[in-house]
C-alpha positions in Angstrom: 102.6 52.0 81.6 101.9 50.1 78.5 104.9 49.4 76.4 103.6 48.0 73.2 106.1 49.7 71.0 108.2 46.9 69.8 105.1 45.9 67.4 105.5 48.7 65.6 109.3 47.9 65.0 108.6 44.3 63.7 106.6 41.3 64.0 107.6 38.4 66.2 107.4 36.5 63.0 110.0 38.7 60.8 111.9 37.0 58.6 115.2 35.9 60.2 114.3 36.5 63.8 115.4 33.9 65.9 113.7 31.3 68.3 115.2 32.9 71.1 114.3 36.5 70.2 110.4 35.5 69.0 110.2 33.6 72.4 111.5 36.8 74.4 109.0 39.3 72.5 105.9 36.8 73.1 107.0 36.5 76.8 107.7 40.1 77.2 104.5 41.0 75.5 102.7 38.7 78.1 104.1 40.2 80.8 103.5 43.6 80.0 100.0 42.8 79.1 100.2 41.4 83.0 101.7 44.6 84.2 98.8 46.6 82.3 96.1 44.3 83.9 97.2 45.1 87.3 97.4 48.7 86.8 94.0 48.6 85.6 92.9 47.3 88.7 91.3 44.1 86.9 94.3 41.6 87.8 91.7 38.9 89.7 94.0 36.5 87.6 96.5 36.7 90.3 94.2 35.2 93.1 92.3 32.0 93.5 89.6 30.9 95.6 89.2 27.8 97.6 86.3 26.5 99.3 86.6 24.7 103.0 83.8 22.7 104.0 82.7 23.2 107.4 82.0 19.7 109.4 78.6 18.8 109.6 77.4 21.0 107.4 74.8 19.9 105.0 73.1 22.7 104.2 73.3 26.6 105.3 74.8 27.4 108.2 74.1 31.0 109.7 77.9 32.5 109.6 78.6 36.1 111.1 81.7 37.4 113.0 84.6 35.4 113.0 88.6 35.8 113.8 92.1 35.1 112.8 94.4 34.7 115.7 97.7 36.2 114.3 100.0 34.1 116.9 98.7 30.6 115.5 97.7 30.9 112.1 94.1 29.8 112.9 90.8 31.0 111.6 87.9 31.1 114.3 84.7 30.2 112.7 81.4 30.1 114.8 79.5 27.8 113.3 76.0 28.8 114.9 73.2 26.5 114.0 75.2 23.2 114.4 76.3 24.3 117.9 79.9 24.1 117.5 83.0 26.4 116.4 85.1 25.0 113.9 88.9 26.2 113.7 91.1 26.2 110.5 94.8 25.6 110.2 95.9 28.2 108.2 98.5 26.0 106.6 96.9 22.6 105.8 93.2 24.1 105.9 92.2 21.1 108.2 89.5 21.8 110.3 89.0 20.9 113.8 85.6 21.4 115.6 84.6 22.2 119.1 80.9 20.9 119.8 78.5 21.0 122.6 77.5 24.8 122.5 74.0 25.2 122.9 71.4 26.4 120.5 68.1 28.4 120.5 65.7 30.2 119.0 65.6 34.2 118.4 63.2 36.2 116.3 64.9 37.9 113.0 62.9 40.2 110.9 59.5 38.4 112.2 60.5 35.0 111.7 62.1 32.7 114.4 65.7 30.9 113.9 67.6 28.9 115.4 71.4 29.9 116.1 74.1 28.9 119.0 77.6 30.6 118.8 78.0 33.5 116.4 81.4 36.0 117.3 84.5 35.2 118.0 87.4 37.6 119.2 91.0 36.5 119.8 92.3 37.6 123.5 95.2 36.8 125.3 95.8 33.5 124.7 92.0 32.9 124.7 89.5 33.1 122.3 86.3 34.8 123.0 82.9 33.0 121.7 79.7 35.2 121.6 76.7 32.9 121.5 73.2 34.2 120.6 71.8 30.9 121.5 71.7 30.9 125.1 73.2 34.7 124.9 76.4 33.9 126.9 80.2 34.6 126.3 82.5 31.4 126.6 86.4 31.4 126.7 88.1 29.0 125.1 91.8 28.0 125.2 93.7 29.1 121.6 96.4 26.0 122.1 94.2 23.1 123.6 90.7 24.5 122.1 89.1 23.3 125.6 85.9 25.3 126.6 86.0 26.9 129.7 83.6 29.3 131.5 80.7 30.5 130.1 79.0 33.7 131.6 75.7 35.8 130.6 76.1 38.8 128.5 73.9 40.7 130.7 72.2 39.5 134.2 69.3 42.3 133.5 68.5 42.5 129.9 66.8 40.1 127.1 69.7 40.8 124.9 72.0 38.7 122.9 75.8 39.4 121.8 76.3 40.5 118.3 79.8 41.5 117.7 82.6 40.3 120.5 86.0 41.9 120.7 89.1 41.9 123.4 90.1 45.4 123.9 93.8 44.9 124.9 94.5 48.1 126.2 92.2 47.9 128.8 91.7 44.1 129.0 87.8 44.3 128.4 85.5 42.5 126.3 83.2 45.1 124.4 79.9 43.6 122.8 77.6 45.1 120.4 74.0 43.6 121.1 70.8 42.6 119.4 67.3 42.0 121.3 66.3 38.4 121.5 62.9 39.0 120.0 60.6 42.9 119.8 61.9 45.8 121.1 65.3 46.8 120.1 65.4 49.4 123.2 67.4 47.1 125.4 70.2 46.5 122.8 71.1 49.8 122.1 74.2 49.8 124.2 77.6 48.2 124.4 78.1 46.0 127.0 81.5 45.7 128.9 83.1 42.8 130.7 86.4 42.5 132.6 88.8 40.3 131.0 91.7 40.9 133.7 91.5 37.5 134.5 91.2 36.2 130.9 89.4 32.9 132.0 86.8 34.5 134.0 84.7 37.1 132.6 83.1 39.8 135.0 80.7 42.0 134.0 81.7 46.0 134.3 79.6 48.4 132.7 77.5 49.5 129.4 77.6 52.4 127.5 74.4 54.1 125.8 73.6 54.6 122.4 71.1 56.2 120.6 70.3 53.1 118.4 71.9 49.7 117.7 75.7 49.4 117.3 76.9 47.4 114.0 80.5 46.7 113.5 83.4 47.6 115.1 87.2 48.3 115.5 89.6 49.0 117.8 92.2 51.4 118.1 94.7 50.3 121.1 97.3 52.3 120.7 95.3 55.6 120.9 92.9 54.1 123.2 89.6 54.1 120.8 86.8 51.7 119.9 84.9 52.6 116.9 81.3 51.5 116.1 78.6 52.4 113.4 75.3 53.7 114.8 72.2 51.7 112.7 69.8 54.4 111.1 71.6 57.3 112.4 74.3 57.5 109.2 76.9 58.0 112.3 80.3 56.7 113.2 81.3 57.2 116.3 84.6 57.0 118.4 84.6 56.1 122.1 87.6 56.3 124.5 88.0 52.7 126.1 89.6 54.2 129.4 86.7 56.8 129.8 83.7 54.8 128.3 82.7 58.1 126.7 82.0 59.4 123.3 84.2 61.2 122.0 83.7 62.1 118.4 80.8 61.2 115.9 81.6 61.4 112.2 79.1 61.2 109.0 80.6 58.8 106.6 77.5 59.8 103.9 75.5 57.0 103.9 72.4 55.9 106.5 73.0 52.2 105.7 76.8 51.5 107.3 77.6 48.1 108.2 81.4 46.7 109.1 84.3 48.3 110.0 88.4 48.1 109.3 91.2 50.1 110.6 94.6 51.3 109.7 96.3 52.0 113.3 99.3 53.1 112.1 98.4 55.8 109.6 94.9 56.2 111.4 92.6 55.2 108.4 89.3 54.1 109.2 87.0 51.9 106.8 83.4 52.0 106.7 81.3 49.8 104.8 78.3 51.0 103.2 75.9 49.1 101.2 77.9 49.0 98.1 80.8 50.9 98.7 83.8 51.6 101.5 84.5 55.3 102.9 88.0 55.8 103.9 87.7 58.5 107.0 90.7 60.2 108.4 90.4 59.6 112.2 93.3 61.6 113.1 91.7 64.6 111.4 87.5 64.6 113.2 86.6 62.1 110.6 87.4 63.5 107.4 86.4 61.7 104.0 89.5 61.1 102.3 88.2 58.7 99.5 85.5 56.2 98.5 85.5 52.9 96.1 82.8 50.9 94.8 82.5 47.5 95.5 79.0 46.4 94.2 75.9 45.7 96.7 75.6 43.4 100.0 78.3 44.4 102.1 78.8 43.4 105.8 82.1 42.8 107.4 85.3 44.3 105.9 88.4 43.6 106.9 92.4 45.4 106.5 95.9 43.9 106.3 98.6 45.8 107.8 101.4 43.9 106.3 100.2 44.5 102.8 98.3 47.6 103.3 95.3 46.1 101.7 91.6 46.5 102.2 89.3 43.6 101.8 85.2 44.1 101.1 83.2 41.3 100.2 80.1 41.9 98.3 77.5 39.7 98.8 74.8 40.5 95.7 77.3 41.3 93.2 79.6 37.9 94.5 82.7 39.9 94.0 85.7 40.7 96.5 87.0 44.1 96.2 91.0 44.1 96.8 92.3 47.5 97.4 95.6 48.9 98.1 95.6 52.2 100.8 97.7 54.9 99.9 99.5 57.5 102.8 97.0 59.8 101.6 94.3 57.1 102.6 93.3 56.9 98.9 92.1 53.6 97.4 93.8 51.9 94.5 92.1 49.1 93.3 93.9 45.8 92.6 91.8 43.2 91.8 88.1 42.2 91.7 87.8 38.7 92.5 84.7 36.7 91.6 83.3 34.7 95.1 79.8 33.3 94.8 76.0 35.1 95.6 75.6 35.5 99.0 79.5 35.5 100.3 79.7 38.1 102.9 82.1 38.9 106.0 85.9 38.6 105.2 88.9 38.6 107.8 92.3 39.1 106.3 94.8 36.2 107.2 98.7 35.9 106.9 100.2 38.0 103.8 97.9 38.2 100.9 95.5 35.4 102.3 91.7 36.1 103.3 88.9 34.2 104.1 85.2 34.9 103.5 81.9 33.1 104.6 79.7 31.3 102.6 76.6 30.5 104.7 74.1 29.5 102.0 76.9 26.2 101.1 77.6 26.1 104.9 81.2 26.8 104.1 84.3 29.2 104.2 86.2 30.5 101.0 89.9 30.8 101.2 91.7 33.2 99.1 95.1 33.1 98.0 97.4 34.9 95.9 99.0 32.7 93.0 102.8 32.1 93.2 104.9 35.3 92.1 107.4 33.0 90.1 108.3 34.7 86.8 107.2 31.5 85.0 103.7 31.0 86.9 102.0 33.5 84.3 102.9 31.1 81.8 101.3 27.9 82.8 98.4 26.1 81.0 97.0 25.4 84.5 97.0 29.1 85.2 94.0 31.5 85.5 95.6 33.6 83.3 94.2 32.0 80.1 93.1 35.0 78.3 93.4 36.1 74.6 97.0 37.2 75.4 98.0 33.9 77.0 96.5 31.6 73.8 97.9 34.0 71.7 101.3 33.4 73.8 101.0 29.6 73.0 99.9 29.8 69.5 103.2 32.0 69.0 105.3 28.8 70.2 103.3 26.8 68.1 104.4 28.5 65.1 107.6 29.1 66.0 108.3 25.5 66.9 106.9 24.3 63.8 109.3 26.8 61.9 112.4 26.7 63.9 113.1 22.8 64.8 114.9 23.8 68.5 114.6 21.1 71.2 111.4 22.8 73.1 110.3 21.2 76.2 
């Protein structure tokens, strides 16, 4: 609501108007303008993006699936072609490095590239790392950062791990796959490993699919695993106990990317090429809403703590932040400028989020600026638009005409 009616009654510089009143009116105008910006979904002034350089990165680093450990606050980033996994402390932004992961060549879009660890998933006191360089899954202790046992993702097929996720409901590791080279047929399935002993993985079974799986989301409460099927324009739900596909939905696009989930309200968010669709997973995948984000989406994420969706568009260099209502509809909260190529986002603590910036070999950390009432009036704040400049101009005039001490 725009409460600008004060300006019809008097000007802040009206004859006889006291300094305190004038300042209060100016402050109110700025504050109300800030509220208006938030309602319009353009309050990116409330956020800032900080780069976190990865150790040993001297150029582009292949970055893909990374994970936030809610128990420790650490962010686990497989830095593929460097042969390391980097661990960011969520409080200090200090980066620890776990080295020694093998790298290798794979074929991608007709050319060979060097890759290593590319996926991370949080387990029970351990982190599971998928390595496309040698087609293995490795176990890392979450506290000591010590690498343990590594096992082949598949003993009988020329495939490499793509997405890796721990399913707590069944104590299994579910893996989406990619071919090492050429024919994609061997990778048209999900590989399941037994993680009942968290430190020692064992092959368990496979789930055949009509094409490659892209993205994932896990609902441990309702015992469901979700993934997209490439080229088929379909999102499927799989019972994690029976390993059977129990639902298949059409989100309205053939270009499907990542998934995110609101487990409590059972909203499934599907990233398409330039928008995100909200599905009602409790009612046959009914489409509830859609929000435009700009082109170049990959992995998206959702924070159940603040009920906010994050979607990074690499081509338009923007991060869309949207609140999700109880009806499953999106409410744009902010569109934050990032950099070209920044894609893939993971929600951190509170309103913090992390993005990958492969071209620069770094991570980007999004934080919300202070909620202090005074913070929006700082000259160093991003809120340096015309309204803020107008505020400082008003105060300068007031100071020149009212000889009152002013810090």
